[in-house]
C-alpha positions in Angstrom: -18.9 73.9 3.2 -19.2 76.8 0.8 -22.8 77.5 -0.1 -21.9 78.3 -3.6 -20.5 74.7 -4.1 -23.8 73.3 -2.9 -25.6 75.0 -5.8 -23.4 72.9 -8.2 -24.7 69.6 -6.8 -27.9 69.4 -8.8 -28.7 65.8 -10.0 -25.7 64.3 -8.1 -26.2 60.8 -6.5 -25.1 60.9 -2.9 -25.3 58.9 0.3 -25.9 60.7 3.5 -24.1 60.5 6.8 -25.4 60.0 9.4 -27.6 57.5 7.7 -31.3 58.1 7.7 -33.6 56.4 10.1 -36.7 54.7 8.7 -40.0 53.7 10.3 -42.1 51.3 8.3 -45.9 51.2 8.3 -45.9 48.5 11.1 -43.7 50.7 13.3 -40.4 48.9 13.0 -37.3 51.1 13.0 -34.2 50.7 10.9 -31.2 52.6 9.7 -31.0 52.8 5.9 -28.0 53.5 3.7 -29.9 54.5 0.5 -28.8 56.5 -2.5 -30.3 60.0 -2.7 -30.5 62.3 -5.7 -30.1 66.1 -5.3 -33.2 67.5 -7.0 -32.9 71.1 -5.9 -29.7 73.0 -5.0 -29.3 76.6 -4.2 -27.3 78.7 -1.7 -30.2 78.4 0.8 -31.9 75.0 0.2 -30.9 71.5 -0.7 -33.6 69.0 -1.6 -32.7 65.3 -1.9 -34.9 62.5 -3.0 -34.5 58.9 -1.6 -34.3 56.7 -4.7 -35.9 53.7 -3.0 -38.7 55.4 -1.1 -39.2 58.6 -3.1 -39.2 60.6 0.2 -38.0 64.2 -0.4 -36.0 66.0 2.3 -35.8 69.8 1.9 -33.1 71.1 4.2 -31.5 74.4 4.7 -27.9 74.5 3.7 -27.0 75.2 7.3 -27.7 71.5 7.9 -24.8 70.5 5.6 -21.4 70.0 7.2 -19.4 68.9 4.1 -19.4 66.9 0.9 -16.9 64.1 0.2 -16.2 62.4 -3.1 -17.6 58.9 -3.7 -16.5 55.6 -5.2 -17.6 55.9 -8.8 -21.1 54.4 -8.2 -22.1 57.5 -6.3 -20.9 61.1 -6.7 -20.2 61.3 -3.0 -21.2 61.5 0.6 -23.2 64.4 2.0 -22.2 64.8 5.6 -25.1 66.4 7.6 -25.4 68.1 11.0 -28.8 66.5 11.3 -30.5 63.1 11.3 -33.2 62.5 8.7 -36.2 60.4 9.8 -38.4 58.7 7.1 -41.9 57.4 7.9 -45.1 56.7 6.0 -46.2 60.2 7.1 -43.2 62.0 5.6 -39.8 63.3 6.4 -38.5 65.1 9.4 -35.0 66.0 10.6 -33.4 66.8 13.9 -30.0 68.3 14.7 -27.2 66.1 15.9 -25.9 67.4 19.2 -22.3 68.5 19.0 -22.3 68.8 15.2 
């Protein structure tokens, strides 16, 4: 994806693929398909905030594979080269092998 296009995504509502993984305070793991809002967008960094949990993931634009349009309720799908992990301690991400 062209980095210049990412800078135009500010305040867009997106879903991410692959879906984020969530660990709750008890230690249970789940896959979540939440809506995210782009709160920072530049050629170098994309920051997205999970609407439900308020977790913020700041990722380098090299983690973004592409953007696909949505269904009207959301602006689109942000296809990542990494998995985002949410927990009570914060956010981390790991690259997806082969992406």
